C-alpha positions as CSV (number, residue, x, y, z in Angstrom):
1,M,82.9,85.5,115.7
2,R,79.6,86.8,117.0
3,L,81.8,88.5,120.2
4,A,84.1,90.1,117.7
5,M,80.8,91.5,115.9
6,Q,79.8,92.9,119.3
7,E,83.1,94.9,119.5
8,A,82.1,96.1,115.7
9,V,78.9,97.2,117.3
10,A,81.2,99.2,120.0
11,A,83.2,100.6,117.1
12,E,80.2,101.9,115.3
13,A,78.7,103.6,118.6
14,L,81.7,105.7,118.5
15,A,81.2,106.6,114.5
16,E,84.0,104.4,113.7
17,V,84.0,101.8,110.9
18,P,82.5,98.6,112.5
19,I,85.2,96.2,112.7
20,G,85.9,93.9,115.7
21,A,88.6,91.4,116.6
22,L,89.5,89.0,119.5
23,V,92.6,87.0,120.3
24,V,91.7,83.6,121.9
25,K,94.0,81.3,123.6
26,D,92.6,77.8,125.1
27,G,89.1,79.0,124.7
28,E,89.8,82.1,126.6
29,I,89.6,85.9,125.1
30,I,92.9,87.6,126.1
31,G,92.6,90.5,123.6
32,R,89.9,92.4,122.2
33,G,89.7,95.4,119.9
34,H,87.7,97.5,117.8
35,N,88.6,100.3,115.1
36,L,89.3,103.6,117.0
37,R,91.3,105.4,114.3
38,E,88.8,108.4,114.4
39,T,88.6,108.4,118.1
40,D,92.6,108.4,118.8
41,Q,93.3,109.8,115.4
42,D,95.7,107.2,115.0
43,P,96.0,105.6,111.4
44,T,97.4,102.4,113.3
45,A,94.6,101.9,115.6
46,H,92.7,99.2,113.8
47,A,90.9,96.3,115.7
48,E,93.2,93.8,115.0
49,L,96.4,95.6,116.1
50,I,94.4,96.7,119.6
51,A,93.6,93.2,120.0
52,I,97.1,91.8,119.5
53,R,98.6,94.4,121.9
54,Q,96.3,93.6,124.7
55,A,97.1,89.9,124.0
56,A,100.6,90.5,124.2
57,E,100.3,92.4,127.5
58,F,98.1,89.6,128.9
59,L,100.7,87.0,128.0
60,G,103.9,89.2,128.7
61,S,105.1,88.1,125.4
62,W,104.8,89.4,122.0
63,R,104.7,85.9,120.4
64,L,101.2,84.8,120.4
65,I,101.7,81.1,119.9
66,D,98.7,78.8,120.1
67,C,96.5,82.0,119.7
68,T,93.6,82.5,117.1
69,L,92.6,85.8,116.0
70,Y,89.0,86.5,115.0
71,V,88.2,89.6,112.9
72,T,84.9,90.7,111.2
73,L,86.8,91.8,108.2
74,E,89.9,90.4,106.2
75,P,93.0,92.2,107.5
76,C,94.8,94.7,105.5
77,V,98.6,94.8,104.9
78,M,99.3,96.5,108.1
79,C,97.4,94.2,110.3
80,M,98.6,91.2,108.3
81,G,102.2,92.4,109.1
82,G,101.2,92.8,112.9
83,I,99.8,89.0,112.7
84,I,102.8,87.7,111.0
85,L,105.0,89.6,113.4
86,A,103.1,88.4,116.3
87,R,103.4,84.9,115.2
88,V,99.7,84.4,115.3
89,P,99.2,80.9,113.9
90,H,95.4,81.0,113.4
91,L,93.3,83.7,111.5
92,V,89.6,83.6,111.2
93,F,87.8,86.3,109.6
94,G,84.1,87.0,108.6
95,C,84.0,88.9,105.1
96,R,86.6,90.0,102.3
97,D,87.8,93.5,101.8
98,P,88.0,93.8,98.0
99,K,89.9,97.2,98.5
100,V,92.7,96.6,100.9
101,G,92.4,93.1,101.9
102,A,95.9,91.0,102.3
103,V,94.5,87.8,102.9
104,G,93.6,87.0,99.1
105,S,91.7,89.8,97.8
106,I,94.8,92.1,96.7
107,Y,97.8,90.3,98.4
108,N,98.0,87.0,100.1
109,F,100.4,87.5,103.0
110,S,99.1,84.6,105.0
111,T,101.1,81.9,102.9
112,D,103.8,83.9,101.2
113,D,106.7,81.8,102.0
114,R,109.2,84.8,101.9
115,F,107.9,85.5,105.5
116,N,109.5,83.6,108.4
117,H,105.7,82.7,109.5
118,Q,102.6,81.6,107.7
119,V,99.2,81.9,109.1
120,Q,96.4,79.2,108.6
121,V,93.3,81.0,107.7
122,R,89.6,80.2,107.8
123,E,87.4,82.7,105.9
124,G,83.6,83.5,105.8
125,V,82.6,82.6,109.2
126,L,79.5,84.7,109.6
127,Q,80.3,86.3,106.1
128,Q,76.8,87.5,105.4
129,E,76.4,89.1,108.9
130,C,79.9,90.7,109.0
131,S,79.1,92.1,105.5
132,E,75.8,93.3,106.4
133,Q,77.2,95.3,109.5
134,L,79.8,97.1,107.4
135,S,77.5,97.9,104.6
136,S,74.6,99.1,106.8
137,F,77.2,101.5,108.3
138,F,78.4,103.0,104.9
139,R,74.4,103.4,103.9
140,K,74.0,105.3,107.0
141,I,76.9,107.4,106.4
142,R,75.8,108.1,102.6
143,E,72.4,108.9,103.9
144,Q,73.6,111.4,106.5
145,K,75.8,113.1,103.9
146,K,72.8,113.2,101.6
147,Q,70.7,114.8,104.2
148,Q,73.3,117.2,105.0
149,K,73.6,118.2,101.4
150,Q,69.8,118.9,101.1
151,N,69.8,120.9,104.5
152,N,72.5,123.1,103.2
153,K,70.5,124.1,100.1
């Protein structure tokens, strides 16, 4: 998870929301990603999907069997769709996303038996650190907007 947090730092350096993800198989990182929505102007450029694409390319297969996805924030509906479709068996995430989380916060796609694949989940790994990484980013953004507003007076 600490390595996923480093990916989140890379996102923040690009003024992206600091979310990072890794796909690991047999102890080896085979995919990594951080948010690039603003950079690429791509609404699907979430950390999880970028890491999944890299892992699939590395394996030469869209089926990420025997892999674990680590991500700093609870995946959204889109990302959980990608996780399920890629057959990722294990998901580990840091903190919950009460606004769009799809692993229990709003929906729980990980155990929905209407899908042909369920995902084993471990949540709360480095929860405080992951949460603070995001909170700090948004505090800075709010402060910058406040400063801009004062400068425009």
